[in-house]
N, C-alpha and C positions, 0 to 999 in steps of 0.2 A: 629149549628155551622158547617161550611164547611171549609176544608183545600184547599188551592190553590197554585199551582206552578206558580210563577209570573215572574221569570227571572233567568238567570245564574249568579252565584256569581261573575264571572270575569267581568261582565258588570257594576258592581257597582264602582263608583268613590268615594274615601274617602273624597273628597273636595266638593261633590255636591250630594244632595239627588236625588233619582229616584222615579218618580210617577208611581204607578201600580194600576191595578184594581183587587180587590178580591171580586167577587160577585158584590154586589151593593156598596161596600165600596171603596172610593178613599183613597189610602194609600201612604205614602212615605217611602222609605227604606233608612236607613243611615248605611253606613259601618264604623266600628270602629275596624281596625285590622281584626281579625278573627270573630268578632262579627257583627251580623246584627240586627238592631233595626227597628221596624215598628211603625209608628205613623200616626195620622190623616193627611190628605193631605193638609188641609187649615188652616191658622192661626186662632186661636179662637178669635182674636181681630176683624179683619175686613175681614177675608176670603181670605187673600193673598195666592197664590199658593206657598207652601213651597218648592217645588222642584226648584224654582227660588232663594231660599235663599242660603246663604253661610255658610259652616262649618268652624269655626275659633276658635282656642283655646278651644276646647271641647264644643263649643256652636253652635247651629243652629240659625242664625240670619235671621229674617223675611225680605224679600226684600222690603216691603213697609214702615213700620213704626219702624223697628229695634227692635221689641220684640226679646228676646233671650231665647232659651230653651236648657237645658242640653241634650247632645246627648245620654248620657247613660241611662237616665230614662224619658226624656221628661218634666222634671220639669221646670216651668217658672222661669227664672232668672232675666229678665228685662222687664218692661212694654213697650208698652201699653197693651199687653196681661196680663190678671189677672188670667188665668186658665192654668193648665198643659195640655200638649198634651195627647189625648187618645192614649193608647198603645195597640199594637196587638202582639200576640205571633208570632215569626219568627224563622226559623231554616233552616239549610242547609242540604240537603240530595243528595248525589251523584252529587255535583256541582250545584244543583238547589236550589233556594230560595223558601221556602214555608211560607205561612202566613195563620192564621185564619182570617175569615171574621167577627168576633165579637170581640169587644175590651175587654181587660182585666179589671177586677174590679179596680176601683180607690183606691189607698191606702189612708187610713184615719188616720190623726194624732190622737193620744190618747187624750181624753178630760178628764182632771181631775177636780174634784170638786174645785171650787175657790170662795172665799167670796168677791173678789174685784169687784168694779164697774168701768168700763172703759167707757168713753164718747167720741164720735167722732162728732164734730160739722161741718156740711157741707157734701154734697153728690155729689160734683163734682169730678174732677180727683183725687185729693189728698185724700179726704175722702173715696171714693170708694176703692181706692187701699189699704188704711189702713184697712178698714173693711175686705176686702178680705184676707189680710195678717193675721189679728188677728184670723179669723175663720179658715183659712187654717193651722195655727200653733197650733190649738187646744185650744184656750183660752176658759176656761170653766166657767168664771164668768159672771156677768151681763154686757152686751154690749149694750149701748144706742146710737142710731144713730139719730141725730137731723138735720132736714133741713126745710127750709121755703117753698120749692116747694112741691106741692101735689104729683107729680110723679118724684121723684128725681133720681139721679144716671143714667144719660144718657150721650151719647157722644156729648158734646156741640160743638165740632169742626164741626159737620155736619151742624149746623145752617147757618153759613155764606158761606159754600161751596156748599151745596146741597138743603137745605130746602127752602131758599128764591129764589133758581133758579127754584123751581117747580119740582125738580127731586125726592123729598122725602117729604111726609107730616110730620108735626110736630109729629104726633103720631107714625110715623115709625122710628123715630130716635132710633138707637140701644141702648139697655140697657148696662150698664157697667158690671153688674154682672148677671150671670145666676141664675134663681130661685132656682136651687138646692144648689148653694153656699150659698144663704141667709137662707136656712133652717138649717144650721149647728149651734150648740151652742145655747146660750140664747140671741138672738138678738131682741132688741126692737126698732122699728122704730117710731120716733115721728115727726109729722108734726107740726112745731111751730117755733117761733122766740125767740132767746136768748136775754133777756133784759140785763142781767149782767152776767159776769163770774168773780168771786172773786178768784184770784189766791192764795191769802194768806190762805183763809179758804177752798179752793178747793170746791167751791159751785157755781152751775149754777142756775140762776133764769130765767124762761121763761116768755114770755109776759102775759101768762094766770095765772101767779103766782106760777106755779108748781116749786118746788125746787129739785135739784138733787145734792147729795153729791158724789164726785168722788175720786177714788184713783189715776187715771191717765186720762188725757184728751188730745185730739188732736184738735187744731184749724185749720180748713181747709175751711174757709168761702169764700176764693177767693176774687174777686174784684167786686166793684159796678161800673157800667158805669158812667162816668163823664158827667155831663151836665154843660158846661161852663157858666160862669156868663155873658150871652149875652141877651139883651132885646128880649123878645118874645120866649125864648128857651122852655118855658112851654106851648106854643100854641099846641092845637090838631094838629096832623099831623107831629110833630117832634118826631121821634122815636129813641130809643136805641135798641141794639140787644145783649141780654145776655141769655135769656131763651127761652124755647119752646113757652111760651105765647107771648113773644116779637115777635118771628118770625111769629106766627099765626096772631097777630094784624097787623104786617107790610104787610103780604100777603092779609089780608082782605081789606086793604086800597089801595093796588096797582092794577093797571089795565094796561095790555099791551098797549104800545103807550104813556102812561103817562110819564111825566118828574119827575125824582127823583134827588134831590141834596144830595150828600154824602159829609159830612164835615170830612175831614181827609184822608190822603193817606198812613196810616200805613197798616199793613197786613190785619186787619179786614176790613178797609175801601175799600181796593182794592179787597179783596175776595168778598165783598158785591157788589162792582161795577160789577165784572164779572158775579156774580150770577144773579143780577137784570137785567143785559143786556140780559142774556139768557132767563129770564122770559119775556122779550119783552119790558122793559122800556127804555126810553131815559135817559141815565145816565150822570150826570154832577158831577165832583169831585172838591171840593174846597181844594186847597193844599197850605201849607205854604212853600213848598220846590220847587225849579225848577226841581229837579229830585227826584221822590219818592224812599224811602228806601236806599238812597245813603249812609247814615251813617251806616246802618246795612250791606248792600250788596256791597257797592261800586258804583261809578257813572256809570260804564259801564253796570253792570247788571240792575241797577235801570232804566237806559235809555231804555234798551231792554224791560223791563216790561212796561214802559210807552208807548213805541211804539206799543207793543202788544195790550194794551188797546185801543189806538187810532185807530188801524186798525180794532178793533171790534166795533168802534163807540162811545167809551167813550170820553167825552169832559172834558178837565182839565182847571181850572181857577186858576191862580196864577203864582208866589207866592203872596198870599194875605190871608186875614182872613175874617171871617164873622163879619160884623159891627152890624147887627141886623136882626131878623126875623120879617117880617111884616105880619099883618093880624088882623082880629077882633075875630071871633069865630073859625078860622082855619088859619093855616099858608097859606099865599098867595104868598110870595116872600122872597128871601134871598138877602139882601143888603150887598155887599162886601166892604171892606175897599178901594179897588181900584176904587170904583164908579159903578161897574157893579151891575145890578139888575137881579136876576134870578127868573122868575116866576115859582112857583111850589106849589102844595098842599101836597107834600110829601118830608120829609127831614129825612135822617138817620145820626145820630151822630156817627162817628168813632173816638171819641176824647179821647180814653183811659179809663182805670179803676183806681180806688183808692182802697187800701186794706180795706176790711170790718172788721174793728177792733174796732169800736166805743163802743162796749159792754164790752171790756176788762178792768178790774179794777186791780190796784196794780202792773202794769208793765209800765215802760216807753217805749213809742213808738218812732220809728225813725221819722225823719222829714217828710217822706212820709206816715206816719201812719202805717208802717209795723212793724212786731215784729222781733227783733234781735234774732237769734238762733245760736247754735254752729254747728259743723259738724255732730252731731247726731240729729239735729232738735230739740234740747232741749231749751225751752224758760225760764222755771222756775221749781221749785220742782213740780214734778207730771204733768208738762205741756209741750206739744210739739206743734210746729206750722209747717205747710207745705204749699207749693204752692205759689200762688200770694201774700200771706200776709207775707211771710217769707224772711227776709234778712239774707243770709247765707254765710259762707266763701267758696269761690271758688278760688283755687290756692292761698290761703292766703289772699284774699281780699274780703270784704263784697260786696254782689251783690244781687239784687232782679230781678228774671227773670220770665216773664209771659208766660211760655211755658207749654202746656198740658202734655207732656210726663215727663217733669222735675217735675211737681207737683205730678205725679204718683210715680216717683222715691222717692221723698220726703216722700210720704205717706207710702210707703213700709218700708223705713228706720225708720221712726218715730214709726210705729206699732211694728216693731221688737224690738226697744229699749224700748217701753212701756212694753214689755214682759221680759225685763232684758238683752237683748243683748247689744252689744256696736258697732253697725254698723255705718259707716260714709259715707258721700257722697263722692264717688270716681268714679262717672260715667261721662258720656259725655252728655251735653245738646244737645237735638235734637228737631227740629220742621220741619214741612213741610207746604207749602202753595199751594193752588190749584187755578189757575186763568186761565180762558178761555181754559180749557182742558189741561193745562200744570201744572206739579208738580215740584216745586223747594224745595230742601231739604237743611237744614243747620245743621251742626254738630259743636259743640263747642260754645264758646262765646268770640268773639274778642272785647275787649274794646279799645285797643290802637294800632291796626294794622297799619303798615306804608308801606306795600307793598302787592300786590296781584299778584299771578302767575296763569295763565290760561292754562288749557289743553282743547283744543277745543275752539270754538268761540260761545259765547252766542247769537250773531246776527244770527247764521246759524243753530243752533240745540243744541245737547247735549254738555255739557261742565262740567268741574270741575274747581272751583276757590279756590285757597289756600290763605287765609288771614294770613299774617305773621308779626311778629315783628322780623326784621332782617331775620335770617335763621330758626326761630322757628315758626312752624305752630300753629296758635291760633284757627282758624275756617276754615271749608270747606263748600262751597256752590256748589250745583250741580243740573243740570237737566239731568236725565239719570244716567249712570255709577252706576247702582244698586249694582253690586258686590263690586266695590271699596268703595262705601259708607258703605256697610255692614261691610267690613273688617276694615275700618277706625273707625267705631263706637266702635270697641273693641281696636284697636291699639292706639287711641287717649287718652286712659286712663292713658297713661304715655307720657312723653315728646316726641315730634315727630319733626324731622328736615325736612326741605323742600326737601332735596335730598332723604331721606327715603320715604317721602310721594309720590314723583314722581316715585320712583322705585315700590312702591306698586300699584300705579295706572297703571303703565305700559305704 
């Protein structure tokens, strides 16, 4: 271990980390009054440069995906990061800041003997966050983690953004948890399908007949891609995109120059359109809407996104719907309700997902097949649900939101409550979409907004859009404005007026 003088203390800003080099280590320095903290330089989630983050309310907020870490000890407080920051010893001597170039040992939670059995079903965003939380909090009982995929717990958001663009192979998709994290405690990973979950008797039966009695269980099975009831939808060449295997099969079938028809103009459909265009395909999108994403983002932003796609060569058909898929042994064409016929041997369905809850017994499902939970993610005695399958109260109203980071927030809360805490969802929904090299971020969840206020012009570059009900901000959409979005991710945890939001944005 070597000690390094890296900067003068007066050069540190209490509102912004500073990046320094200590030997081969990239480190950030955070000033907190007279104290100096030193942490790893990049976010453990996706490698964002943390010196570009914002210090707000005792937290360091990641500039990319809004993970948050406590500035006094580097502990992860909000996903998508699921690991604490590595810490380095730092001190001040005669006005100079010194750091060691080797990290401090990680603190380990005490692990007490525990006779209970906890089960987590699903290894996507919510399930992985829950397992990480249970292990990090020192759960010492039997922890069974069940998933249908052979290589579970990976960042599914990469599939539509980078994998099918040819920028990342399916095997390179980042894992959600580090191998070291999975070696804690008594973790059993089971590859299998749950046939039934009997909530009354707290019993899980797998497809192979194996039975597991649980003391507490978390349902985090996510959604299944919907295949609409259209003639020919099961023809070879008609794909969905949910798993690494789906992405690999799609790429195996795709050839640069080939035409692909994407059905649906939601976030996944448009991300796939951008990615497959980059891969070299001729992309045609069938849309039911004159302007994509207008309901979620407003017509002005939706129009800008459609214009961007069209400038990149994507062709839109609609408003219309698919009448049928034509072909014998392979899809050959898509016949639209407006009479158009699109010849293609490759179709991608971006027609949404439905909650994967068919195995649940003893609980009444919502109309959309989701599970109703309370603010603590509690669905029944000894049972919690998180992520895409959970309808939960947000600002007093039930809602189901299919966002990756929100599923992780759910998973963290559910796991803490399985351990006896009483944590509630009091966070801010956040998601991001990446299309043709541009990133758009959304904070909050606006259901009934009636006005939208712009700072900057989406037609020309960076902007922030504030979706409001009257003078109350419900959601914020942005391209750029990283500092403001990081601060808003914390400030929006309580009611925010339009005037206060504009003051914060500057």
